[in-house]
N, C-alpha and C positions, 0 to 999 in steps of 0.2 A: 821478735818483741822481748822485754824482760818482764819479767814473773811481776814486779812491782806496777809497772804499766797495765797488766792485765787485770791485777785485781784492783788498782782505779777505776777501769772502765766497768767492771763487772759492780763495783760500790756504787758510782752515779747512774749504772742501768736499773742496778735493786732501788736506790734513791726516786728518781723519776718514776717507775714501777707504781711505787708506793705512795708519793705525791698524788698520783692518776687517782689510783686507787677512795682517797681523802677527798679527794674533791670529787670525784665518784658518787663516794656516801655521802657527801654535806649537801649536793643537788638534788639526791634522793630525798631527803629529808627534808630538805627545803620544799621539796614540792607536795611531800607530804604534810607539810603542817600548812601549804597553801591551800590545801585541798581540807585540811580539816576545817579551814578557817574560812570554808567558801560558806554562805547563807541557806538556808533551805529555802527552797521555792515551793509556795505554796498554792494549790489552788484558788481561782479567783472567782470562777463560776463554770457553771455546768449548765449546757443545753441537753435536753433529753427528749428522743424522738423515737416515734413508731408508727404503723399503718393500725385504723381502726378496724376491729375486728368483724366484718361483716358474712367471712364465710369462715368456716374452720372453726378452731377453741384455741391455736397461738399465734403471736407474735414475737419477735425478737424486739426488745429494746437496745437502743445505741447511744451512746454519751461524746458528748465534745468536750472539751476538757479544756478550758484557759489559766494558766500561759500554757502552751505548749510545751514546756521547760519542765512542770511543774514535779516536781522531785517523787511524790507519790501521788499517780491517778486511780488507785483503784477506789472504789465506790459500792455503797452497802445500798439495796433496791429494797422498796418498801410500797404496798400496795394500801390507797383509803380502804377499803373494803375487801377482803380476804371472799368474803362469800360473792364476789362477783367475780372477781379475778386475782388470782395468786402468781406472784413475779417470783421468779428464781433467782439465786446468789448473782447468775450470770446475765440476767436482766429478760429472760425468757418469760413471758406474760400467759399464763391459761387460764381461758375465759370459763367460768363458769355457768352465768346465768346473765340475760338480757340487761343490761345496766350502762350506768355513766361511774367511773373509775378513774381515781387519779395513780399513775404510777412515778414513783419519783427516787431519785439517787442522791444519795448522800455523803459528799466526800468523807475518805476515812481517816486525813491527816489530821485536820481539826475537829472534825464531824459540825461543821459549823455551815460549810455551803451543799446549797440544793437547790439541785433542779428536776422540775417537774412538769408532766404533762397529762391531761385529761383523756381519754379515750371513750367512744360511745362502742359496747358490744353489744351487736344487733343479731349473731349467730343463731338464735333458739330459738325454735317456733314454741309460743310460750301454750298453745293449742291444746287442754286436757292434760298438759305435766304437772299441774298443780302449781306452777309459779304466774307470779303475775303477768298480764299478758301487756305491760306498760313497755313500749319502746325504750325509755329511760329509767332508772332506779337511782332517784338519787341520796346522800348520808351527809353531803357536805354543803355549804353554802355556794365553794367555789363548782362541785358538779352540777348545782341547782343555775349558776350564771351559765354554765357550760352547755345545759340540757336546752335553757329557755331559746339560746343564742342559735342552736342547732334546729330547733324541732320545725319539722314540716308539716301541713296542711294532713288530718288526720291522727296523727301522731299523738302519744299520752306519753308525760314525766309524771312519774309517781315518785312523791316525798315520804321519807319514812320518817316514824313521831321522832320528835326530839327538836331542839331549838336552833336556831339558824342565825347566828350573830351575822349584819351585812353593817356597813360603815358607808354605803351608798347607796341612792337608788338603782328600782330594779327597775329597768326599760325593755318593754316589748313591742318589738315592731313587725317581725314575721308575721305575717296573717294565713289563718286557713282559709275554709271556704263554707260555705253554706251546706254542704253534701259532707265534708269532712274539718269539721271543726278539729284546733288542738288543743287539745286536754290537759291543763296541771292542776294535779290533785291530791290529798295525803293518802295516803296510805289505809287501806280500808281497817288493819291491823296495826298493833305496837302504841299508840298513842298519835293524837294528830300533831302537825309538825308548826312550827310558833317562829314567825319572821320575825326577828329582834329587832333592832332598831336603835334602839339605847342609844350607841354613840354619837348619834347625827345631834348635831347643832339644831336649836331653833330655827329656819329658814325658810320662805317661801320656796325656794327652791329644794328642796330634802324632802319631798311626797317619799312612800316607801316602795312603793311598786307603780309605774305609771303604764296605763296598758292605751299606747297608740296604734295598735293593730287590730284587726277585725278578728271574728268569729273564733274567740277563746271562750275554753270553760276551764275556770275557777273555781274547785270547789274545797270545802273542808280544812281552810286552812286558816293560822290567826295571826291578822297583822298588827305590831305592838308598836307602840312609841318610838313613831315616826318624825322626824322635824318639821315635817307640815302635813299635809294628809295622808293616811294610812296607804290607800289607793287613790289615784287617779285616772278615770276612764274618759278617755279621749279619741277612740277607733267604736265602732259601731259593732252591734249584733253580736256583743259577749253577753256569756252570761255570769255571773258570778254566782255561785252557790254556798248557802253553808259557810260560809267566811264569818270571823268576829276583825272588827278595828278596835282598839281602846290605848286609852292616853295617849293618843296621839295631840301633837301641839297645834292641829287645826282639825277641820272637819275629816269625820273616819274613814268615807266614803264621796268621795266629790264628781259627778261628772257635768265635764266642761268641753271646750274646742270644739264646740258641732256637734259633739255625739249624740247618737240618734239610733233606737232601737233598741239599746241594752236592756236587758234583765237582772233586776236584783235580786233573787231568790233565797228565802230562810238565811237572813243574814243579821247579826246584832253588831250594834256601835253602841258604846257607852264609855263614860270617864273620859273625854275627847276636852282638852283644855290647852287652850296658848297661854303664855306670861303675859299678858294683857290681860285676860280672864275675861273675854268679851268678844271672840269670833269662831270658836270651833262647835260644829253641829256634828249631829250623828250622822247623816245623811243628806247631800245636796244634790239636786240638780240645778245649777244654777249657773248666772254669767253669761256664759255663750252657749249654756247647751242645746243640744240640737234636740228633735221632737221625736216621741214614741218609746222615750224610755218609759219602765217598770217597775215598782217596787212592791213585791207579793211575800208577803207572810214576814215582812220583817219587824225589829225591835229596835229603838234608839230611848239609852236611857239616861241620865245622871249628865245630857251634855249641856257645857256649861251655857251656849248662845241656844237652839234651836235643835228638833229633834230631825227635820225636817228641814231645809230653806231654800224655797225657789225662786230666790230675787235675783231677776236678770240684770246684765249690765252687754249688751252686746250681740243679744239676740230676741226675737219677738215673735208673736203668736204661734207659741210651742206648746205642748201638750204632756201631759206627764201625768201617770196614772198609781194609786194607791189602793192596794189590796191586799187587806186582812194583814194591815201595820199596826204597832200597836204605839206608841209616843206617850214616855211615863216619867215625870219627875226631872223633865228638861229646864235648866235654869238654876239647877243645883252641882255643887263641884261632887266631887267622887266621896267625901265625908260630911256630903249633906249642907253645907253652906251654902249662901246664894250666891253665885257670881254675880258678874257688871254686865252677863250675853241679856240678850232679846226673852229668852225665855216660855219663847212659845212650843207648844207640840208640832202642829205642823204648819209652816208659815208659807201661803198659798201662792204668795207671788212680790213683787214691787220693784223698783227701778229708779236712776238716781230722776228721773226726769217726770215721774209719776204715772207715766204713757203705755209705759211697753205690757203685753200681755201673756202672760201664765195661765195656760187653760188648765186647771188640773180636776181632776177624776178620785173621789174616794169612796171607796165601797167597804163596808165589814171594818172598820179602820175604828180603835180606841183611841182617846186623848186622856190622860188621867193623871191630875194634880203638877202640871205641869208649871211654872212657875206664876205666866202672865195668861196666853190665851193659849186653848187648848184648838180651836183651828183659829187661822189669824187669817183677816186681810190685809194688810200693808199696802194698801194703793196698788193693787193689783187691777189690771184694766181687763183681765179676759173674764172666759166662763169658769167658773168653779161651781163642780156639782159634786153633791155630798149624798148618797143614800147609806142606810142603814150602819152609821157610823153611833157610839156614847161614847158621851163626855161628862166628866167626874171629877170634882174637887182641883179646876183649874181653876187659875185668878179670875178671867170668862171662862165661858165653856165655848161660844162661840162667839165672833167677833167681828162682825161686818160691817163696813160704813158708807152713807152716800156722797163721802167725801175723796175725790177720786177714786171714784166707783166704779165696781167690777161691770164687763157688760152686760155679764149676769147671775144672779145665785140660784140656784137649782139643791133645793134642802128637801129630803122627803125620808119620811121610815126612822127619824133617828131621833133619840131622846138626849136629855142631861139630867143627871140627879142633880139638882140645886138650878140655883138661876140659870137659865139659858143664855142669857148675856146681850145680844143685840146682832140686828139682822136687819139693818137698817138701808138695804141696798136701793137703788133707784131702781135696776128691772128686776123681777124676780118671781120663781115660781116654787112657794115654799108651801106644803101638806103636808097632812099625816106625819106631824111629828106630836111629842108629848103636849108641849106647850100651845101649839095652832088648835089642836084637838081638846085643851082645857083637862090634861089627866095630870095628877099629879102623880109624879113619880116619890117613891121612898126605898128606903132599904129592903123592906120587908119585899120588893119584885121582885129582890134577885135572890139567890142560894148563895152567895155572899159577896164583901166587897171590900175582900183584903187584897191589897193591892201587892203585896209579896207576889203571891200565884203569878202576879204576870211574868215575876223573873226567874219562873223555876226553869230548869233546863230543858233544854230542846229532845224530843224523840230522837232516836237512831238515825232515822233518813231526816234529820235535820227542820221536822216539823215543828210548829209549835206545839207547849205541853199542852194535854187535858187541864181543863181549870174549869171552874163552879164561879167564877168571877162574873159579874155582873151577865147570868146566865137566867134567864127566869123561871120565877117556880109555876107551878102549874095554876096557882089563884090571881095573876096578875094579873089587870085588864090593859095592859101594853101588848098582850097578845092578838092575833087576828087584827090588829087598826091600822096596820100599810097599808101600801096600793101598789099594784105589782109594777116595778120598775124593769122587768127584764134577769134580775135573779133568781133562785131558785128559793123555795120557800116552803113548808109545812100550812097544813092547814088548807082553812078557804082563803086567807090574804095571808101577807106579809107580816113576821110582828115588829116591833117597833127595835131598834137597836144594833148592834152587832151580831146577837148571836140570837136563832132561830131557835123556838123552844122543841124539844123532841118528847113527843107523846112517849 
């Protein structure tokens, strides 16, 4: 082979090699450009899972990231209450005390996608440790809803102080027992919890809390601005204690739907008003309510309709008891102007057909400065019993008619400052009241008639404040003028009115 041929072949070979190198380089550059142009895949959802801590103190949380081909699957962990449980950067939860805590994971790629789960921690023995003995300690609305759903007979949910914003009604459907009630309570320290339903629109379906279950004890909670009732009680044998219901778009607390044997103890209901300015009461055991319900030590003031409403529709011949309850300035709005409601202190009953019986028993109750009636008949056909009650400053202090009359009116040991009103019922047992005894009642019979005393704060245990309002003075001729009706009294006979004179 000639040298020129060898040189030609070598040149061709070198050219081909160089060409391959060029093509290979272009291919690599193209791939790198394609890879650089590929869009970033962000996290779209996170699911957090982990078991409740019923034994021990730690649990490992896991996350499921979607989509699976997300570029950055790292997350940042968070605990809603580090005093209940802490969570490490790797998702290990360490429990510190019993309670409810929400553990969340947030994607790091854009820090906008979060997943969470709520854990119950019950592995600590609170006895003698100085910690709350509650089974659930909650700080947020989500924790509260989770605890209510999970609670079983005998368990205690404790709400820490502060405002809990709610956007829909709370339904309680799981029941306790007579021996082991389920308790929902405000913490003993750190301020009262407030359930704020302000985000709700006004609607007949927008109650704040609906108690459909039996044997719950709900204590020390403020219910505010629900779109309908602050609380609706539809279950049986519940105890609602030391709660407030204010500025709701219908009655503060209402008992209906056959609910029976419930006790409302030391509760306040005030400034409730609907947009029609005529329907919102303080308390109501009405419409389809069952029998055996009690109100003890409760106050209702400045509700635009009635302090208490007993109007029936769909039930008959039930009995409701009122002990040491105060109805003040109902029929007036929060700003003191007159609304379009009925304006009664205690509306005993009534019905569409004017035939239904709501038997009502009032002992040691006050009806003060209500716009229309202090104690009101309203076509109730049942038996109404009024013992040792006081009325002052109402449009009519007592108003019972012989039109659609009661089955019977029993009225004893009671007084009216001002005109007593009218008690023209067909069947009655009315004795030992100041007007039946021809005893004139004046301001001098009382320590004071300062109505504002009735709105003083309650005592720490929830009981009514100590007052001098309409307490008899030593020289009053209303002392010992009553008759024994089975209530405790001082002296030789009961005094007239809601308060016994103390020597």
